[in-house]
N, C-alpha and C positions, 0 to 999 in steps of 0.2 A: 293053231294060226291065232294069234291074238289080233283082236280088231277094236280100234280105240274109237271113241266118238270125236267128230270133229269140233274144234272149239273157234268161234267166231272171234275176231280181232276188231277191237273197237278203238277208235281215234277220239279223243275229247280235246277241244281247244276253248281256251278262256283266258282273260285279260285282267290285270290289276291295275288299279289307278291310286295312286299316291300323289295327291296334289301338293302337298306340304312336304317336299323332300327333306327338309331340316329335321324333321322326326323320323325315329326309328319307327318300324312297322314290322308287326308280326304275322306270320301267315300259317294256318293249321290246315292240314288234309286229312281227310277222313276217307278210308277205303272199305265201307261196309261191303261184307260179302263177297270181297275180291279173293281171287286165287293167285295170281300174278300180275302185279303192275310194274311198270317201270316209268320214273318221274324225271320229267325234262322241263325246265322254265328257263325262257330266253335263250334257248340253245345250251344250257348247261345241264349237264347230267347230276340230279341230285341222287339216285339211286334206286333200288328196286324192293317191291314187297313180293314174297313167296312165303305161302303157308307152309310149305314143307320146309323141315330143318334140314342142316347139314347131314 
């Protein structure tokens, strides 16, 4: 019998402010030490990060 350790689920919520909407803005996301992440911004799915390859 294989017993796996339970993994906690964490939710993070943050906001972005760009008061000068006429200028383009860049955003960088750092995922240090993460194993799996799913990224959503403003209800739009941007992608996922997983340390395991295909």
